[in-house]
DRENPA-411107 format. One record per residue (C-alpha): residue in three letters; x negated, y, z negated. Coordinates in steps of 0.2 Angstrom, whole numbers, padded with zeros to 4 digits, always signed. Last residue first. Layout:
<atoms>
ALAXYZ...
</atoms>
This chain:
<atoms>
LYS-0180-0221-0050GLY-0164-0218-0040HIS-0157-0236-0042GLU-0158-0245-0059GLU-0155-0263-0055ASP-0144-0271-0069VAL-0148-0284-0081CYS-0135-0291-0093ALA-0144-0301-0107LEU-0135-0315-0115ALA-0139-0322-0132TYR-0137-0340-0137PRO-0150-0337-0152GLY-0159-0321-0149LEU-0167-0317-0132LYS-0184-0308-0129VAL-0187-0303-0110VAL-0205-0305-0103GLY-0208-0294-0087LEU-0193-0284-0084ALA-0200-0270-0075ASP-0198-0251-0077VAL-0187-0254-0091LEU-0170-0244-0096VAL-0161-0251-0111GLY-0143-0252-0110ARG-0129-0244-0100VAL-0117-0244-0114GLN-0099-0241-0107ARG-0095-0260-0108PHE-0096-0259-0127ALA-0084-0245-0128GLU-0071-0254-0118PRO-0075-0271-0127SER-0071-0264-0144ARG-0068-0278-0157MET-0077-0291-0148ALA-0091-0280-0142GLU-0094-0273-0158GLU-0095-0290-0165VAL-0107-0296-0153SER-0119-0283-0154GLN-0132-0290-0167GLU-0129-0308-0164ASP-0131-0306-0146LEU-0125-0297-0130GLN-0139-0288-0124ARG-0139-0273-0111VAL-0154-0271-0100ARG-0155-0257-0087ALA-0168-0260-0073PRO-0182-0254-0064ALA-0186-0264-0049GLU-0198-0279-0049TRP-0186-0293-0051GLY-0192-0309-0043TYR-0200-0315-0058VAL-0193-0315-0077ARG-0204-0321-0091VAL-0193-0328-0105SER-0195-0327-0124ILE-0184-0337-0136THR-0175-0335-0152GLU-0167-0352-0157ASP-0149-0358-0155THR-0152-0363-0138LEU-0143-0359-0121ASN-0152-0341-0120VAL-0143-0334-0104LEU-0150-0320-0092LEU-0135-0313-0082LEU-0144-0304-0068ARG-0136-0289-0057ARG-0140-0283-0041ARG-0134-0269-0030GLY-0137-0268-0011ASN-0119-0268-0007ARG-0116-0283-0019SER-0128-0295-0027LEU-0126-0307-0041ALA-0138-0318-0051LEU-0133-0330-0065GLY-0146-0336-0076ASP-0154-0351-0085VAL-0164-0354-0102ARG-0164-0369-0113LEU-0159-0384-0104ALA-0163-0377-0087ASP-0181-0376-0092SER-0193-0368-0079THR-0179-0359-0071ALA-0174-0356-0053VAL-0161-0343-0048PRO-0152-0343-0032LEU-0141-0327-0028VAL-0122-0327-0030GLN-0114-0315-0017GLY-0102-0300-0016GLY-0084-0298-0013VAL-0080-0296-0032PHE-0096-0290-0041GLU-0088-0280-0055GLY-0078-0296-0059VAL-0094-0305-0063ASP-0099-0293-0078ALA-0080-0293-0083LEU-0080-0312-0083VAL-0095-0313-0093HIS-0088-0300-0105TYR-0073-0310-0109LEU-0085-0324-0113PRO-0089-0314-0129PHE-0071-0317-0135VAL-0059-0301-0135ALA-0052-0294-0150GLY-0034-0292-0156ALA-0036-0302-0172LEU-0054-0307-0174SER-0056-0327-0174PRO-0058-0338-0187PHE-0052-0354-0179ALA-0052-0368-0192ALA-0048-0356-0207PRO-0038-0344-0197LEU-0026-0357-0190PRO-0013-0348-0180SER-0027-0335-0175GLY-0022-0317-0174SER-0007-0308-0172ALA-0015-0296-0159ARG-0018-0311-0149GLU-0037-0316-0146MET-0046-0314-0130VAL-0053-0325-0116GLY-0041-0340-0118ARG-0040-0356-0126TRP-0038-0349-0144GLY-0025-0336-0138THR-0025-0326-0121THR-0028-0327-0103GLU-0032-0346-0101PHE-0048-0355-0097TYR-0056-0355-0080THR-0049-0356-0063ALA-0062-0358-0049SER-0060-0355-0030LEU-0068-0358-0013LEU-0084-0367-0019GLY-0100-0364-0009SER-0111-0374-0022LEU-0119-0358-0028GLY-0104-0352-0036LEU-0101-0368-0045TYR-0119-0369-0052LYS-0119-0350-0057MET-0101-0349-0063SER-0105-0363-0075ILE-0121-0353-0080ALA-0110-0339-0085THR-0097-0349-0094TRP-0110-0359-0104GLY-0117-0343-0110ALA-0101-0336-0115GLY-0095-0351-0125PHE-0112-0351-0134LEU-0109-0334-0139SER-0094-0340-0147MET-0075-0337-0146GLN-0071-0353-0136ARG-0085-0362-0147VAL-0070-0366-0159ASP-0064-0378-0147VAL-0045-0381-0144GLN-0037-0395-0133SER-0038-0409-0148PRO-0027-0396-0158LEU-0036-0388-0172ALA-0035-0396-0191GLY-0025-0388-0204ASP-0014-0402-0207GLU-0020-0417-0197PRO-0019-0416-0178GLU-0006-0426-0171PRO-0011-0443-0164GLU-0011-0447-0145PRO+0002-0461-0141GLY-0006-0478-0135THR-0018-0484-0123ALA-0025-0467-0118ASN-0034-0465-0103PRO-0028-0448-0097ASN-0031-0439-0113PHE-0025-0422-0112ARG-0032-0403-0110PRO-0050-0410-0112ARG-0061-0396-0121LEU-0071-0382-0114THR-0059-0379-0100ILE-0061-0378-0081PRO-0044-0378-0072SER-0044-0379-0058VAL-0060-0383-0046ALA-0055-0377-0029LEU-0063-0385-0014PRO-0061-0379+0005THR-0059-0393+0018ASP-0076-0392+0026ALA-0080-0412+0025CYS-0068-0419+0011PHE-0077-0437+0010GLN-0095-0432+0009ARG-0091-0413+0003ALA-0084-0421-0013SER-0102-0426-0017GLU-0109-0409-0016VAL-0095-0401-0025THR-0097-0414-0040LEU-0115-0411-0039ALA-0112-0393-0043GLN-0105-0397-0060ALA-0119-0408-0063SER-0130-0393-0066LEU-0118-0387-0080THR-0115-0404-0089GLU-0133-0403-0098VAL-0127-0388-0108LEU-0113-0397-0115SER-0124-0411-0121ALA-0135-0398-0130ASP-0120-0390-0138ASP-0113-0407-0145PHE-0097-0415-0139ALA-0101-0430-0129HIS-0092-0442-0117VAL-0077-0431-0110GLN-0082-0415-0117PRO-0089-0404-0102ASN-0072-0401-0094VAL-0068-0400-0075SER-0053-0400-0065TYR-0050-0407-0047CYS-0044-0399-0030VAL-0044-0402-0012LEU-0038-0387+0000ASP-0026-0386+0016LEU-0023-0404+0015ASP-0017-0418+0026GLU-0033-0419+0036ALA-0042-0422+0020SER-0034-0439+0017PRO-0038-0440-0002ARG-0051-0451-0010GLU-0045-0462-0023ARG-0061-0466-0032ASN-0068-0449-0030LEU-0053-0440-0034GLU-0051-0449-0050THR-0069-0447-0055PHE-0068-0427-0052TYR-0057-0427-0068ILE-0039-0424-0071ASP-0026-0412-0061THR-0031-0422-0046GLY-0032-0420-0027SER-0020-0408-0020GLY-0018-0394-0007ILE-0004-0382+0000PRO-0012-0365+0008ALA+0002-0352+0006SER+0012-0347+0022LEU+0028-0348+0012HIS+0037-0357+0026GLY+0027-0372+0022LEU+0036-0375+0005ARG+0048-0388+0009ARG+0040-0398+0023LYS+0023-0395+0016ALA+0028-0402-0001LEU+0034-0417+0008LEU+0017-0419+0016VAL+0008-0416-0001TRP+0019-0429-0010LYS+0016-0441+0004SER-0002-0438+0003SER-0003-0448-0013THR-0009-0438-0029ALA-0024-0444-0039LYS-0020-0449-0057GLU-0002-0453-0052LYS+0013-0453-0063GLU+0017-0435-0064HIS+0014-0432-0046PHE+0003-0417-0042VAL+0004-0403-0029LEU-0007-0387-0030ILE+0000-0371-0021ARG-0012-0357-0016CYS-0013-0338-0016ILE+0005-0335-0019GLN+0012-0317-0019ARG+0030-0319-0023ASP+0043-0312-0011ALA+0052-0328-0011LEU+0046-0341-0023CYS+0062-0347-0032GLY+0072-0354-0018SER+0057-0365-0013LEU+0057-0372-0032GLU+0074-0379-0029GLN+0069-0388-0012LEU+0054-0395-0021GLN+0064-0403-0035THR+0076-0410-0023ASP+0063-0418-0012ALA+0052-0423-0028GLU+0064-0434-0036ASP+0051-0447-0039ASN+0041-0435-0050VAL+0034-0418-0047PHE+0021-0407-0055VAL+0018-0391-0046ALA+0002-0381-0050ILE+0004-0363-0044GLU-0011-0352-0042LEU-0002-0335-0041GLY-0010-0320-0034ALA-0017-0305-0044GLU-0013-0287-0045LEU-0013-0289-0064ASP+0005-0283-0066GLU+0010-0294-0051ALA+0002-0309-0059GLU+0010-0305-0075ARG+0028-0303-0068GLY+0025-0320-0058ALA+0018-0329-0073ARG+0034-0324-0084GLU+0046-0330-0069LEU+0037-0346-0066THR+0039-0350-0085ASP+0057-0346-0085PRO+0059-0357-0070TRP+0051-0371-0078HIS+0063-0372-0092PRO+0072-0388-0088ARG+0057-0400-0087GLU+0057-0412-0072LEU+0048-0398-0062HIS+0033-0397-0072LEU+0027-0380-0066ASP+0009-0376-0071VAL+0004-0358-0068ARG-0012-0352-0063LEU-0016-0333-0061HIS-0027-0326-0048SER-0041-0317-0040LEU-0045-0308-0056TYR-0053-0291-0056LEU-0059-0293-0074ALA-0055-0275-0079ARG-0036-0280-0076LEU-0037-0292-0091ARG-0041-0278-0103GLU-0026-0268-0097LEU-0015-0283-0097GLU-0021-0287-0115THR-0017-0270-0121ALA+0000-0269-0112THR+0006-0285-0121LEU+0006-0302-0111ALA+0021-0312-0114ALA+0022-0327-0126GLY+0021-0344-0120ASP+0007-0350-0131SER-0001-0360-0115SER-0008-0343-0110CYS-0007-0342-0090GLY-0023-0349-0082LEU-0037-0338-0077GLY-0045-0334-0060ILE-0061-0333-0050GLN-0062-0332-0031MET-0079-0338-0026LEU-0094-0326-0023ASP-0101-0328-0005VAL-0118-0338-0007GLY-0134-0328-0007ARG-0144-0318+0004GLY-0163-0318+0003SER-0175-0318-0013GLN-0176-0329-0028VAL-0172-0323-0046GLU-0186-0332-0055LEU-0185-0338-0073SER-0198-0343-0085LEU-0202-0351-0101GLU-0220-0354-0105ASP-0224-0370-0114GLY-0230-0381-0099GLY-0226-0399-0098ALA-0237-0412-0104VAL-0248-0421-0091PRO-0249-0440-0092ARG-0266-0449-0087GLU-0263-0457-0071ASP-0260-0476-0069SER-0244-0475-0078GLU-0234-0483-0092ALA-0217-0484-0100GLU-0208-0496-0111ILE-0190-0494-0118VAL-0182-0509-0129ILE-0163-0507-0134SER-0155-0518-0147GLN-0138-0525-0152ARG-0130-0533-0167ILE-0111-0532-0171VAL-0104-0541-0187ASP-0086-0544-0190GLY-0082-0543-0209LEU-0065-0536-0208SER-0058-0541-0191VAL-0059-0531-0174ASP-0045-0533-0162VAL-0050-0528-0144PRO-0043-0514-0133PHE-0047-0519-0120PRO-0048-0534-0107LEU-0065-0537-0100GLY-0068-0529-0083LEU-0074-0514-0091PRO-0090-0523-0097THR-0095-0522-0114CYS-0112-0512-0117TYR-0116-0496-0108THR-0129-0490-0094LYS-0125-0472-0092PHE-0131-0462-0076SER-0134-0445-0081ALA-0130-0425-0080ASP-0113-0428-0088THR-0102-0419-0076TRP-0087-0432-0078ASN-0091-0441-0061ARG-0110-0437-0065GLN-0107-0452-0077ASP-0111-0463-0064GLU-0108-0480-0072MET-0119-0494-0077GLU-0117-0512-0084PHE-0122-0521-0100VAL-0118-0538-0107ASP-0120-0539-0127GLY-0134-0541-0139ALA-0149-0536-0129PHE-0154-0523-0117SER-0171-0521-0109VAL-0177-0504-0101ASN-0193-0503-0090VAL-0201-0487-0084ARG-0216-0485-0072VAL-0222-0467-0072GLY-0229-0460-0055ASP-0217-0446-0054MET-0202-0458-0056GLU-0204-0477-0056HIS-0189-0490-0059SER-0185-0504-0070ILE-0168-0511-0076ASN-0165-0526-0089LYS-0151-0537-0094MET-0138-0530-0083ASP-0121-0538-0078MET-0116-0524-0066PHE-0125-0511-0056PRO-0118-0495-0046GLN-0102-0495-0056HIS-0088-0486-0045PRO-0084-0469-0038SER-0103-0466-0036ILE-0109-0448-0036TYR-0121-0444-0021HIS-0139-0450-0022PRO-0134-0466-0031PHE-0148-0474-0041ASP-0156-0487-0028GLY-0156-0506-0026ARG-0165-0522-0030GLU-0156-0536-0038LEU-0165-0550-0048SER-0158-0566-0055ALA-0161-0570-0073ASP-0143-0576-0076THR-0140-0561-0087HIS-0145-0550-0073GLU-0161-0541-0069VAL-0160-0525-0061LYS-0174-0516-0050CYS-0174-0498-0045PRO-0176-0486-0031LEU-0174-0468-0033GLY-0160-0459-0025ALA-0153-0450-0040CYS-0166-0452-0055ALA-0165-0434-0057ALA-0148-0437-0065PRO-0157-0443-0081HIS-0155-0461-0086LEU-0143-0462-0101VAL-0143-0479-0112CYS-0127-0482-0121PHE-0127-0494-0136GLY-0113-0502-0146ILE-0095-0502-0150ARG-0082-0501-0136ASN-0063-0502-0134ARG-0058-0504-0152ARG-0044-0510-0163PHE-0044-0511-0182ASP-0046-0522-0197SER-0058-0515-0210LEU-0076-0514-0216ALA-0082-0519-0198THR-0101-0523-0200GLY-0115-0515-0190GLU-0133-0520-0185MET-0143-0507-0173SER-0159-0508-0164PHE-0169-0495-0155THR-0186-0502-0149VAL-0199-0489-0142ARG-0215-0494-0132GLY-0229-0482-0125ASN-0241-0488-0139GLY-0230-0486-0154GLY-0211-0484-0158ALA-0198-0490-0170ILE-0180-0485-0171ILE-0170-0493-0184GLY-0151-0492-0186HIS-0139-0498-0200TRP-0120-0499-0196ALA-0104-0495-0204PHE-0086-0497-0196ASP-0070-0491-0203LEU-0056-0488-0192GLU-0038-0487-0200GLY-0038-0468-0198ASP-0055-0462-0193THR-0071-0470-0200CYS-0089-0471-0194ALA-0103-0473-0206VAL-0121-0472-0200ASN-0137-0478-0210PHE-0155-0473-0206ARG-0172-0480-0202LEU-0186-0472-0192GLU-0202-0481-0189PHE-0217-0471-0181GLY-0232-0473-0169ASP-0251-0474-0167GLU-0256-0459-0177SER-0244-0464-0191GLN-0226-0460-0196GLN-0213-0467-0208LEU-0196-0459-0207ASP-0182-0463-0220ILE-0164-0456-0216ASP-0152-0461-0229LYS-0137-0453-0220VAL-0128-0452-0204ARG-0110-0448-0202PRO-0104-0453-0184GLU-0089-0445-0176ILE-0078-0459-0169THR-0077-0457-0149ASP-0059-0458-0143TRP-0057-0471-0129ASN-0039-0473-0134HIS-0042-0490-0144ASP-0056-0483-0153ARG-0074-0480-0147VAL-0089-0482-0158ALA-0105-0476-0149ALA-0123-0480-0151TYR-0136-0469-0144VAL-0150-0468-0131GLY-0154-0451-0121ARG-0160-0443-0105LEU-0173-0456-0101ILE-0188-0455-0091GLU-0191-0435-0094THR-0209-0433-0086GLY-0220-0420-0095GLY-0230-0434-0104PHE-0219-0448-0104LYS-0202-0441-0110VAL-0187-0447-0120TYR-0176-0433-0120ARG-0164-0439-0135LEU-0162-0451-0147PHE-0145-0448-0155ALA-0141-0453-0173GLN-0127-0439-0171GLN-0132-0428-0186PRO-0149-0434-0187GLU-0154-0429-0169PHE-0170-0438-0164ASP-0181-0430-0151MET-0193-0440-0140THR-0211-0442-0135LEU-0220-0456-0126ASP-0238-0454-0123GLY-0243-0465-0138ALA-0226-0466-0149LYS-0221-0449-0153LEU-0205-0443-0163ARG-0199-0425-0165ILE-0185-0423-0178ARG-0171-0411-0171ASN-0163-0399-0184LYS-0172-0384-0176GLU-0163-0389-0160ALA-0145-0387-0167MET-0133-0399-0161
</atoms>
């Protein structure tokens, strides 16, 4: 969502942004303290897919004391047709968000109504919950990621942070809280309609849904607004060893060309992931292609093995195909299990242990599955799970919010995996499949992208997101991270034949995507360290700092659609600055080799760096000055 399209609202000492495209109330602050990450009403169908809202008829009335914002929303998809009217009214430290909606067709839903997001900064803070029977429960927002709902049957929740007392009330349904950090959302979500109730639910034409949320905040101290200057500091000291970084094999099944191989070698990849579903007849061909490509890239194979109840026979057959291959790890999954049982891993160790490759498991789905069905770490050489930022929300700002939460999954995994090495594989912009679907996933409409594809894969935003993902995962002490694919619209470069759907995914044939340059910049520091970077506003600007053999590099990232200026601290040495931005990005995509030969502008000290929308600056120390 474009920042410049947000509507700023003020109710006394409370400020917040309204995003008209999503009907999303975001970043509710009391002075400089963020008390809520957001409030929105969601319509989720029988497969838990969120129906895109179409907002219209926005009417805003403002005064010195407060505001009233009215709007209409239409949610339609296939047989589902639901419309609702929203009112957000604020004044004197109090905001009410109400909705009234009507079903315009018969359909099935899993949820319709409000979600309230408390920021991840609430972790560990005490709170008080009032239940629907008026009883009170005192507790804490979980410090480590909770595998189950921290609070149930909620009518009201109150807490205090930075001297601000916050109270949120819910009406129109029964609410409960989940720890969204399980899916890398940086928030605790209180949502309507308990999951303990049966779903999907039949909704009939004419059914009406009414709900409201009331937010109140006060403080004994006069609130202090946050500073306006954006700053970033590269902190001193030795960092964390850089994790192993690899890519997945292309899902289009075509072999890599000589040009593609040459460009991928410049990334200095640790490994190539290949998925082998052993119940399918053509997995040996898939393995053979992946093996050739890994050998050509001088990379190891990360083999994700999917078995069924015939696992013993399947693994014996696989064993005969793995001789003389360079294998960096084997990940074992069962086709019918969200988190893999130990017996399948132990069986794999018996059948594949002679290969001397680490054998691990966990889940091929989200961290939440690992967190709920915690593995026996002593049975595993490593533990794994996958990451994508779009389980619950899809706009740019929400994707940025997930970045810091990626490190929280590693921190929480350490609580039950101890020192067992951790691998995050794969990391993608979109979910690869819907693990919670209650019916068949629909085929995309003619001309529409598959659900696994995000057009931001080829954008500057995608490059910045990847860089900061590497920062947070890298600083968490991860063993290995597997990003995206080699080629195609889920990869780091486009095929020479171009996009299969150029209208929906208008890539440049044979060009690399901007995120290719992020992997290349990081690949040049293989064997080095990731350095801590502090930022005044991690939702707007952040950085990935690297060090190797006395040489330092900073990838400075603008995570917004606006031009910003950021003051850089902790970097006094002369530097070369090369920008990847709206002016240079096409050249960088068409001719990556020539672009990477550009040394950039020499500056004696960084000071203030100006970055265009979603721009990245690669800053290298200039030695010999």
